[in-house]
N, CA, C and O of each residue as an XYZ file, in Angstrom:
472
protein
N       0.971    -34.352    -37.851
C       0.647    -32.960    -37.729
C       1.487    -32.152    -38.696
O       2.665    -32.426    -38.925
N       0.855    -31.175    -39.239
C       1.535    -30.328    -40.184
C       1.719    -28.948    -39.559
O       0.745    -28.218    -39.374
N       2.955    -28.587    -39.234
C       3.252    -27.292    -38.640
C       3.723    -26.354    -39.726
O       4.606    -26.682    -40.520
N       3.125    -25.195    -39.745
C       3.556    -24.183    -40.698
C       4.457    -23.194    -39.976
O       4.151    -22.757    -38.867
N       5.527    -22.858    -40.586
C       6.426    -21.878    -40.015
C       5.906    -20.491    -40.366
O       5.696    -20.152    -41.531
N       5.707    -19.703    -39.314
C       5.213    -18.347    -39.535
C       6.418    -17.427    -39.642
O       7.260    -17.367    -38.746
N       6.478    -16.733    -40.728
C       7.572    -15.793    -40.932
C       7.264    -14.538    -40.129
O       6.159    -14.000    -40.203
N       8.233    -14.082    -39.371
C       8.029    -12.852    -38.616
C       9.107    -11.855    -38.968
O      10.180    -12.216    -39.450
N       8.814    -10.636    -38.726
C       9.752     -9.558    -38.994
C      10.893     -9.656    -37.993
O      10.633     -9.871    -36.809
N      12.149     -9.507    -38.416
C      13.295     -9.645    -37.504
C      13.237     -8.717    -36.300
O      13.659     -9.115    -35.214
N      12.734     -7.504    -36.448
C      12.705     -6.572    -35.322
C      11.688     -7.030    -34.267
O      11.907     -6.809    -33.075
N      10.595     -7.655    -34.676
C       9.605     -8.173    -33.730
C      10.224     -9.318    -32.930
O      10.027     -9.429    -31.720
N      10.969    -10.158    -33.629
C      11.640    -11.279    -32.971
C      12.637    -10.761    -31.935
O      12.688    -11.275    -30.817
N      13.424     -9.757    -32.292
C      14.410     -9.179    -31.366
C      13.721     -8.536    -30.160
O      14.184     -8.681    -29.029
N      12.623     -7.829    -30.401
C      11.895     -7.196    -29.303
C      11.337     -8.250    -28.340
O      11.360     -8.069    -27.123
N      10.842     -9.335    -28.900
C      10.314    -10.416    -28.074
C      11.429    -11.057    -27.248
O      11.241    -11.347    -26.067
N      12.577    -11.275    -27.865
C      13.711    -11.848    -27.135
C      14.196    -10.896    -26.034
O      14.553    -11.341    -24.943
N      14.210     -9.590    -26.317
C      14.593     -8.607    -25.297
C      13.613     -8.621    -24.128
O      14.013     -8.558    -22.966
N      12.347     -8.704    -24.448
C      11.314     -8.753    -23.412
C      11.482     -9.988    -22.529
O      11.408     -9.894    -21.304
N      11.705    -11.132    -23.146
C      11.911    -12.364    -22.384
C      13.158    -12.283    -21.514
O      13.161    -12.766    -20.382
N      14.209    -11.677    -22.038
C      15.451    -11.532    -21.274
C      15.224    -10.671    -20.035
O      15.674    -11.024    -18.945
N      14.536     -9.559    -20.191
C      14.269     -8.667    -19.054
C      13.427     -9.404    -18.002
O      13.702     -9.302    -16.807
N      12.411    -10.138    -18.443
C      11.560    -10.870    -17.508
C      12.343    -11.936    -16.759
O      12.171    -12.102    -15.552
N      13.195    -12.652    -17.463
C      13.972    -13.714    -16.829
C      15.032    -13.159    -15.880
O      15.284    -13.747    -14.828
N      15.650    -12.048    -16.234
C      16.626    -11.420    -15.340
C      15.934    -10.966    -14.058
O      16.474    -11.135    -12.964
N      14.741    -10.390    -14.190
C      13.975     -9.974    -13.019
C      13.599    -11.157    -12.144
O      13.685    -11.078    -10.918
N      13.187    -12.244    -12.760
C      12.830    -13.449    -12.002
C      14.048    -14.026    -11.290
O      13.942    -14.478    -10.150
N      15.192    -14.014    -11.945
C      16.423    -14.512    -11.332
C      16.820    -13.662    -10.125
O      17.232    -14.199     -9.098
N      16.698    -12.340    -10.246
C      16.998    -11.452     -9.116
C      16.064    -11.739     -7.939
O      16.498    -11.771     -6.788
N      14.789    -11.946     -8.234
C      13.820    -12.246     -7.170
C      14.164    -13.563     -6.490
O      14.079    -13.663     -5.266
N      14.547    -14.566     -7.253
C      14.936    -15.854     -6.669
C      16.163    -15.717     -5.777
O      16.222    -16.300     -4.694
N      17.135    -14.948     -6.237
C      18.353    -14.747     -5.422
C      18.037    -13.980     -4.147
O      18.589    -14.286     -3.090
N      17.156    -12.988     -4.231
C      16.741    -12.242     -3.045
C      16.029    -13.163     -2.061
O      16.263    -13.102     -0.854
N      15.166    -14.008     -2.588
C      14.433    -14.964     -1.759
C      15.400    -15.933     -1.075
O      15.231    -16.268      0.097
N      16.389    -16.369     -1.803
C      17.358    -17.315     -1.248
C      18.155    -16.679     -0.110
O      18.407    -17.337      0.900
N      18.557    -15.417     -0.252
C      19.383    -14.773      0.769
C      18.580    -14.325      1.981
O      19.109    -14.323      3.092
N      17.308    -13.943      1.798
C      16.500    -13.495      2.934
C      15.747    -14.630      3.595
O      15.394    -14.546      4.771
N      15.500    -15.689      2.847
C      14.760    -16.812      3.394
C      13.259    -16.604      3.405
O      12.517    -17.463      3.881
N      12.806    -15.481      2.888
C      11.368    -15.207      2.824
C      11.060    -14.523      1.504
O      11.931    -13.912      0.883
N       9.823    -14.634      1.091
C       9.411    -13.976     -0.136
C       9.553    -12.472      0.050
O       9.281    -11.968      1.139
N       9.969    -11.744     -0.975
C      10.180    -10.305     -0.831
C       8.967     -9.568     -0.296
O       9.113     -8.688      0.553
N       7.782     -9.898     -0.765
C       6.601     -9.187     -0.294
C       6.345     -9.450      1.187
O       5.908     -8.551      1.905
N       6.608    -10.657      1.649
C       6.413    -10.971      3.063
C       7.444    -10.257      3.919
O       7.118     -9.761      4.998
N       8.682    -10.200      3.452
C       9.731     -9.511      4.205
C       9.448     -8.021      4.274
O       9.683     -7.381      5.299
N       8.948     -7.480      3.193
C       8.674     -6.053      3.126
C       7.537     -5.665      4.067
O       7.588     -4.603      4.688
N       6.523     -6.501      4.179
C       5.347     -6.177      4.969
C       5.458     -6.553      6.437
O       4.638     -6.111      7.242
N       6.435     -7.345      6.804
C       6.531     -7.823      8.179
C       6.600     -6.648      9.147
O       7.535     -5.849      9.097
N       5.614     -6.546     10.021
C       5.616     -5.531     11.053
C       5.180     -4.141     10.608
O       5.166     -3.228     11.434
N       4.832     -3.944      9.368
C       4.444     -2.626      8.889
C       2.932     -2.454      8.961
O       2.178     -3.314      8.507
N       2.496     -1.336      9.535
C       1.070     -1.029      9.637
C       0.666     -0.106      8.494
O       1.457      0.718      8.036
N      -0.565     -0.252      8.046
C      -1.074      0.644      7.018
C      -1.347      2.013      7.634
O      -1.449      2.148      8.853
N      -1.463      3.015      6.788
C      -1.737      4.366      7.276
C      -3.075      4.434      7.998
O      -3.184      5.088      9.035
N      -4.093      3.766      7.464
C      -5.401      3.803      8.127
C      -5.371      3.035      9.444
O      -6.113      3.371     10.367
N      -4.531      2.015      9.547
C      -4.379      1.296     10.817
C      -3.722      2.213     11.855
O      -4.098      2.188     13.027
N      -2.765      3.004     11.440
C      -2.134      3.968     12.349
C      -3.161      4.993     12.831
O      -3.194      5.326     14.016
N      -3.997      5.493     11.924
C      -5.047      6.441     12.314
C      -6.017      5.778     13.292
O      -6.444      6.403     14.263
N      -6.360      4.529     13.042
C      -7.267      3.808     13.949
C      -6.659      3.731     15.345
O      -7.354      3.967     16.333
N      -5.378      3.405     15.440
C      -4.699      3.332     16.741
C      -4.678      4.691     17.435
O      -4.854      4.773     18.650
N      -4.463      5.749     16.667
C      -4.467      7.110     17.226
C      -5.848      7.442     17.791
O      -5.953      7.999     18.883
N      -6.907      7.104     17.051
C      -8.261      7.417     17.505
C      -8.693      6.553     18.685
O      -9.515      6.982     19.495
N      -8.147      5.339     18.790
C      -8.436      4.500     19.959
C      -7.905      5.182     21.222
O      -8.555      5.158     22.267
N      -6.729      5.783     21.118
C      -6.107      6.449     22.266
C      -6.704      7.818     22.578
O      -6.463      8.369     23.651
N      -7.472      8.363     21.656
C      -7.991      9.716     21.832
C      -9.353      9.709     22.537
O     -10.216      8.893     22.215
N      -9.541     10.618     23.498
C     -10.834     10.705     24.177
C     -11.892     11.447     23.356
O     -13.072     11.432     23.707
N     -11.472     12.096     22.264
C     -12.394     12.853     21.416
C     -12.065     12.609     19.947
O     -10.978     12.125     19.630
N     -12.994     12.940     19.043
C     -12.660     12.909     17.616
C     -11.517     13.878     17.350
O     -11.322     14.835     18.099
N     -10.763     13.630     16.287
C      -9.605     14.464     15.997
C      -9.669     15.057     14.600
O     -10.135     14.419     13.656
N      -9.192     16.285     14.489
C      -9.043     16.936     13.197
C      -7.835     16.302     12.500
O      -6.915     15.816     13.158
N      -7.846     16.313     11.197
C      -6.778     15.671     10.433
C      -5.410     16.268     10.765
O      -4.411     15.550     10.752
N      -5.348     17.544     11.057
C      -4.060     18.171     11.412
C      -3.487     17.544     12.677
O      -2.282     17.307     12.768
N      -4.350     17.278     13.649
C      -3.901     16.655     14.893
C      -3.498     15.195     14.661
O      -2.517     14.719     15.232
N      -4.253     14.499     13.831
C      -3.915     13.110     13.500
C      -2.523     13.052     12.864
O      -1.715     12.187     13.201
N      -2.254     13.974     11.951
C      -0.954     14.014     11.262
C       0.175     14.274     12.262
O       1.227     13.639     12.193
N      -0.045     15.213     13.195
C       0.980     15.513     14.212
C       1.263     14.298     15.090
O       2.422     13.980     15.357
N       0.215     13.623     15.537
C       0.384     12.456     16.415
C       1.061     11.318     15.660
O       1.907     10.623     16.221
N       0.698     11.120     14.399
C       1.315     10.058     13.589
C       2.817     10.280     13.468
O       3.601      9.334     13.542
N       3.209     11.528     13.283
C       4.638     11.856     13.162
C       5.340     11.638     14.505
O       6.417     11.044     14.562
N       4.723     12.121     15.573
C       5.354     12.079     16.896
C       5.417     10.660     17.473
O       6.469     10.232     17.947
N       4.303      9.935     17.434
C       4.244      8.625     18.093
C       4.615      7.445     17.204
O       5.092      6.421     17.692
N       4.397      7.588     15.910
C       4.621      6.456     15.001
C       5.733      6.701     13.992
O       6.098      5.799     13.239
N       6.276      7.922     13.972
C       7.365      8.232     13.054
C       6.954      8.211     11.594
O       7.786      7.986     10.714
N       5.672      8.446     11.331
C       5.140      8.398      9.971
C       4.700      9.796      9.565
O       3.973     10.463     10.301
N       5.142     10.235      8.398
C       4.730     11.542      7.893
C       3.686     11.327      6.805
O       3.991     10.856      5.709
N       2.444     11.684      7.134
C       1.344     11.526      6.184
C       1.305     12.690      5.203
O       1.597     13.832      5.559
N       0.939     12.381      3.963
C       0.569     13.401      3.000
C      -0.891     13.735      3.309
O      -1.753     12.857      3.267
N      -1.164     14.983      3.614
C      -2.496     15.385      4.069
C      -3.610     14.956      3.107
O      -4.601     14.362      3.533
N      -3.456     15.247      1.843
C      -4.511     14.920      0.868
C      -4.704     13.412      0.747
O      -5.832     12.938      0.614
N      -3.620     12.667      0.791
C      -3.711     11.212      0.650
C      -4.426     10.571      1.834
O      -5.269      9.693      1.651
N      -4.090     11.008      3.049
C      -4.712     10.384      4.214
C      -6.177     10.794      4.329
O      -7.011      9.983      4.731
N      -6.506     12.042      3.980
C      -7.917     12.454      3.986
C      -8.699     11.631      2.971
O      -9.820     11.204      3.249
N      -8.118     11.405      1.798
C      -8.773     10.593      0.779
C      -8.995      9.164      1.268
O     -10.075      8.601      1.088
N      -7.968      8.582      1.886
C      -8.085      7.205      2.386
C      -9.146      7.118      3.484
O      -9.943      6.180      3.504
N      -9.159      8.082      4.386
C     -10.148      8.071      5.469
C     -11.561      8.295      4.934
O     -12.518      7.693      5.422
N     -11.686      9.162      3.932
C     -12.995      9.413      3.331
C     -13.550      8.144      2.695
O     -14.746      7.872      2.799
N     -12.704      7.376      2.048
C     -13.143      6.100      1.473
C     -13.616      5.154      2.567
O     -14.619      4.458      2.405
N     -12.885      5.131      3.690
C     -13.283      4.269      4.810
C     -14.587      4.759      5.429
O     -15.400      3.946      5.868
N     -14.800      6.080      5.473
C     -16.058      6.635      5.982
C     -17.211      6.162      5.101
O     -18.265      5.774      5.605
N     -17.010      6.195      3.794
C     -18.052      5.762      2.864
C     -18.345      4.269      2.986
O     -19.468      3.836      2.730
N     -17.348      3.485      3.373
C     -17.558      2.051      3.599
C     -18.390      1.800      4.853
O     -18.962      0.722      5.016
N     -18.457      2.783      5.730
C     -19.186      2.706      6.996
C     -18.756      1.505      7.827
O     -19.586      0.796      8.397
N     -17.449      1.289      7.887
C     -16.936      0.131      8.591
C     -16.037      0.506      9.762
O     -16.101     -0.143     10.805
N     -15.212      1.522      9.626
C     -14.220      1.840     10.648
C     -14.330      3.267     11.167
O     -14.336      3.495     12.377
N     -14.417      4.225     10.252
C     -14.370      5.635     10.624
C     -15.668      6.350     10.285
O     -16.444      5.916      9.433
N     -15.880      7.479     10.993
C     -16.989      8.379     10.670
C     -16.487      9.811     10.761
O     -15.519     10.108     11.462
N     -17.170     10.690     10.035
C     -16.841     12.115     10.103
C     -17.673     12.746     11.200
O     -18.866     12.472     11.334
N     -17.025     13.595     11.984
C     -17.751     14.318     13.021
C     -17.739     15.813     12.743
O     -18.358     16.589     13.471
N     -17.043     16.213     11.704
C     -16.956     17.610     11.310
C     -16.094     17.720     10.071
O     -15.684     16.714      9.492
N     -15.826     18.941      9.673
C     -14.991     19.156      8.484
C     -13.575     18.677      8.786
O     -12.889     19.241      9.639
N     -13.137     17.619      8.072
C     -11.824     16.997      8.260
C     -11.585     16.541      9.701
O     -10.453     16.539     10.185
N     -12.651     16.163     10.365
C     -12.570     15.627     11.726
C     -13.120     14.204     11.698
O     -14.186     13.945     11.138
N     -12.371     13.287     12.314
C     -12.716     11.874     12.217
C     -12.798     11.220     13.594
O     -12.164     11.654     14.556
N     -13.603     10.160     13.649
C     -13.744      9.364     14.865
C     -13.946      7.918     14.454
O     -14.202      7.617     13.288
N     -13.829      7.034     15.424
C     -14.135      5.621     15.164
C     -15.640      5.454     15.133
O     -16.355      6.049     15.939
N     -16.120      4.647     14.206
C     -17.563      4.509     13.995
C     -18.270      3.883     15.209
O     -19.430      4.192     15.479
N     -17.576      3.017     15.927
C     -18.201      2.304     17.028
C     -17.929      2.938     18.393
O     -18.124      2.296     19.425
N     -17.486      4.178     18.400
C     -17.117      4.835     19.650
C     -18.023      6.022     19.918
O     -18.241      6.862     19.044
N     -18.552      6.086     21.140
C     -19.364      7.224     21.567
C     -18.500      8.196     22.342
O     -17.759      7.786     23.235
N     -18.580      9.464     22.022
C     -17.774     10.475     22.695
C     -18.641     11.357     23.570
O     -18.134     12.272     24.220
């Protein structure tokens, strides 16, 4: 086999070496974190944590009526210790409404579970 040596610009070579160093340092930190916790970082981070839409689902299960987003936000703070960003949670719920799987709209910024009759 005949290998040709490709000449590269020194600054490109240095940038590539810097990039590899940063990637390897990050990988080493992740390995050390994994070794000390005994679990993968993503698994440790997610253990026991509910998504925002799961919290809303739990709130609506407990509610005898559909709820306005303001009430959902208050209950989430009081019962679950979670402070929702109003625009973000409305956006997330609207996407779920469009999926027609979990939530439905019963009014302006008012939500209910899709499979629940009130």
